[in-house]
Every structure is written in C-alpha cells, then in structure tokens.
N, C-alpha and C positions, 0 to 999 in steps of 0.2 A: 576487741574485733577478733574474728576467728584467725584471720591470716598471723597476726601477732602469738595467738595460743598455740596455733601449728608450729609456728617458728621455734617457740620456747619447748613444745614438747619433744621436738627433734633435740633440742640442746639438752634437755634433761636427759633423755635416753643414753644421748652420747658420753653423758659423764656418770650417771647413776647405773648404767647397763641394764639394771631391771626395775621395773615399778608396777605396781598394781593399778588398775583402772580406778578403783576407791581412791587411792592415795593421789592420782593425779585430779580426780573429781573434787576432792578436798582442796587441793593446792589452788585450783583454779576457781573454786567455789561454783562449780557447775554440777550438773547432773551426771553420774556414770554413763547414761545413755548418750548425752553429748560427748563423753570423751571417747566412746566406742565408735561415734560418727566421725569424729576427727582422724581417728586411727584409719579408718576406712578411707578417708581423704588422704591421708598421706599414703597408704600403699597404693591407692590408685594412681597418686601421683609418680609412683617409681620408687618411693622410700622403702628399703627392705625392713619392715617393722613385723615382727611376729609376735603371736600370744601363745603361751601354755598354760592349760589348766591344772586343777588340784593344789594339792599343799605345795608350796614354794614356786607355784606357777606365778605369771604376769606376763607384763609386756616388755620385750627388748628389741633391740636393734642389732643389724648384722654387725660383728666385731671390727671388720675391716671397712665398715661404710665411711666415707668422708664426704662433706657436703660438695666438694668441688667436682666430685663424679656424678652429681645428680643435677646441679644449677648452673654452676659458674665455671669458666674455665680458669687455669692457674693466673693467665694475664688480668682477667677480670677480677681475681679476688686481690692481687697486688694494687689494682687501681682503687678497689673499694676501700681496701685499708688506707691506702695514701691518702684519699679524699677524707676520711674519717679523721686521720692524724691533721691534716690541715684544718677542719672544721673545729677541733679540739681547741685551737687558739681563741675562738669565738665566744667559746662557754655555750654554745647553744646545745650541745649534746654531752651527756655523761660519758665522756671519752674511754675512760679507762674500762669502765663496765661493759660498753660495747665492744670494743676492740678486743677485750679479754675474750668475750664470747665468740666473736668472728674468728678470732685465731685458733681458738680451741675445735670450732666448727671446720676450720679450713685445713687444720693439721698444720698450720704454717705460722712460724714465731714472727715473722715480718719485722725486719731489722728497722730500728727506729733512725731513719737515715735522714727525717727533716723535721725541723720543728718550725712552727710558724707563730710569731708573736707580733700582734697588730699594734701594740701599745706602744707610746714613746718612751725614750731613754728617761728613766727617774720619774715618770709618771704612771707606771703600770697600774698602781691601786687605783688611782682616781679614774683613769680611762675605763679600768674594767667594771667599775662600778657604774659608771655613766653609761656605757655599753649594755651592761645588764638591764638597767631602768629602760633603756630604749627598745631592747629586745623585747621584754615583758609587755611593755605598751603597744608594740606593735602587733605582737602574737594575741593579746586580748582586747585590741581595738578600743585603747584609752587615751583621751586627750593628754597632751604634755604639755606644761608651761615652763619657759626658761626665760632667761636674760642671753641676748645674742650682740655680739661686738662685730659689727659692719666693717667693711674694708675701707669706710670714711671715717672710722674711729667713733662711730654713735652706738652706744649700748640701749638697746631697747627691748621691753617685754614682750614675749610672744606666747600665743597659744596655739597649738598645731594638731593636727590629725597625722600622726607618723605613720608612714607608709611603707619606707623601705630603707634600709641601710645599704650604702655602696663605698665598696673599698677601691679606690682609682687613684693611681699616680701618688702612692705613698700617704694617702689621706684618705680617711672616712668621711662620708657626707650622707646627712639626713634628708631623705626627699619626702617632701610633705605639704599638706594643704594648711595654709595659714589662715586663722579667722579673723585676724586684725587686718590682713589685706584682702581677705575674700579671693586668694588666688593660690595657685601652686608656689612653694617656694623650696629652695636647697640650701641646706645650712651647714656649713663646715664645722665637723664633729668638735675640733679643738676650741672653737669661738663660743661654744654653748657653756653656759654657767647657771647656777642656782636652779637646777631644773628639778621639777616634781612631777609625778605621774597623778593625774586628777580622776576622780571618781566620776568621770564624764566619758560615756561611751559614744562610738560613732561607727557605722559600716563601712569596713576598707573597700568593700566591692562597689561602692558608690565613686571611687576616687581610682586615678592611675598616678602610679608614681612619675614625677616630671622628670625630664632629661636633666642631667648634671652638667652637661658641655657647656652652658653659659657661664658656669663658675670658673671653668678652664679657660683654656686658650681659643677664641672664636676662630675656628679654621676659615671661616668666609672672611675674615679680615686679609689685608694686603700682608704680604711676607717682606721681609729685607734681610740681605745679608751683611752680618756685621763681621768684620776681620778683627782679631784680637791676638795679643800677644800675652801669654800665659805663663808664669814661673811653674818650674817643674813641680813644687809642693803644692800646686792647686790645679794641675792638669786633670787629675781624676775626677773632678767636679764635672768637667764636659761630658764624660762618658756616663757620669750617673745621672745628668739631667737632660740630655738630648738624645733624640734617636739617632742611630747610626746614619741613616740617609740624609740628616740634616747637619753633618759634621764633615768638613773638608780641611784635610792637613795639607797645608802649603809647603813649597819647596824651603822657605826660610823659616820655618817651625812654627808659624803662626797659624791660627784656625780660623776658618770662616764659618760661621754658625746661621744657618737659615731660622730666623726668629719670626714671630707673629708681631706685627708692628705694634706698638704701644709705649706709653709711659714706664711701664714695668722693666724696659729694657735697661734703663739709666738704673733703676734700683737693683736690677740683678747685677750690673756690671760692678756697683759700689760695695757690693756684698763681698767681694773678693779682696777687698783692701788693697794693700801695696802690690798685690800678687799680678795684677792685670793692666794692660794698656790698649785703648781702643786705637785700631790702625785706621779704620774706615767703617761706616761713611763719615766725613766731617762734622755734620750736623750732630751726630751722636756723640762724638768726641766732643764737641764744643758744649753740648748739653752737660756731659759728665764733668767737664772743666767748671761749668757754671755752679754745679751742685757743689763741687768741691769748694769752690770759693765761698759759698753760702754757709758750708759747715765750718770754714776757719773763721768766719766770722763771729759765728755762735761763740765759739772757743775763746776767741780774741776777745770779745767783749766782757768776759768774766775772768781774765787773767791780771 
C-alpha cells in the first residue's frame, strides 16, 4: 500500500540521511518513477524532503525534522506509544519493531512505564498459544473446533465461527457463531480445550459478535444487600471484586455489598473460607450454613 511505503520512506530518510531514487526503487520493488511520485506526495504534505543531482547526490530529509512537527502532537505521540505497549501483550503486533521505529520517528525514548500481561499465573505459555490460534482464525476467517466445559460441568465438542476476542472483568471471552446450536454463543477462554483451526472458511461480514453480558452478572436481575464481617487478611478481595459504588463500610467494621441476586452468592461467600461471616440477610446466612453442613457430611463419611 502506498501509505505504508510513504511512511517507510520517511523512516529510511531519517535514519540513512541520504539515499538515491534507484536504491529506494530496488528496496520497494517499484519503478524509479513511482518513487519520485512518492517524494512529490511527501513534499506536498509538508515533509521537508530535498533532492540533489550529480555524483554523490540523492534524496535527503531536513536534519532537524521530527515527525511530531508534521503529524502529531507530543501528547498524541505518548498515547500512540502507550497503546502499542498495551497491545504488545496480545501478540497482535510486532511490538519491538514498530515501537522502535516510532520512537525514532518521534525522537522520543518513551519510558517503559507499563506492561500488560493477559495470561494467567503459571499458564502463560498455554494461554498464549491458544490466543495466537484464535487470533489467526479470526483474522483469516477460519472455523475453529474445541471442547468446552459449561458452567453445569458438561463437556461438549463445538465448531464455531470465531468473530471476536474480548477481555472483560479479568477474563477473555470468545464471541462466536456456533454451528452445533445454529446460534450466537460466547465462550469463556479458560474453559476451551483441545482447540483446532480447521480448513473451513466463513465470511465474518455475515455475522455480528454477540454481547458478552449474558455470561456475566445480568444487571436486569434483582439486587440484594448482603452484610458481611470479613477478617483483615481478606478485606482486599472486596475492593478487588466489587465496584466502589456497591460497597458500604459500616460503623461496626462490617461491609454491605450490593450483589446481583443468584445462587452464585453462596459460592462466593464460601470461597472466603473461615475469613467471612454473613450477618444478613438471614436466608443467605441459613443457606451458607446448610452448604457448610453438607460439606461436613462429605468429609465425615470418609474418615
């Protein structure tokens, strides 16, 4: 594409200082006339590129030229570099190569002040391979097959049109069209196993990525205030897992959490182990107690 060639011509001139039209033509595998047209386009756009004739002549760019003076502000440069640093975690871009070029063009070393890693602790290699497979399948519009473990403990084989990967609330989701169900489906990335990219193509433009909200908490459901006492060693989880507006700190040190109603509440409370006590409402306290009694029976029967 011409825009990519123009960008790279500027990059080459800023690094090599001077080059001939014939050398550029050979590098890009185009005619000398095409290169000269590109140079005209760049000078028309305000890039200070000059040519000299004769022996030792060639094409060069003004020594004190920086890309930020022509295209983007200093703040925009920082935003671009930050975005590329963040995207590097997905493996979508060749970050080192692109970031290096842009830093050179911007004359901006850009501090490496952030690193984003979407993989799980201890599973980075497996997650990265799976992510790469899905990325390529989405880009190349290829069908994917895999086994999927549902929330009900059922493992079923699937063939899907992969449409989009979305990262939300610490989790990756695959938005897709499922060929088995003939409907749109959203799959949790971590529950996908035995994945293969098939030699079957589809047209992504015929489908729209479904909303991932049904996999999360359905905000249309009723909400309930749950008051809990939490030991100091576990209080951090409240702020990790709830929005600030859903947390009330009471005078006695307890917390009242605004939760979406559902069976998940008891599972969540039990995940704290001995670091939590439900104060109210009573029916949730009773349900947690009932679950604990069932757990005791399981262990008591095997002692």
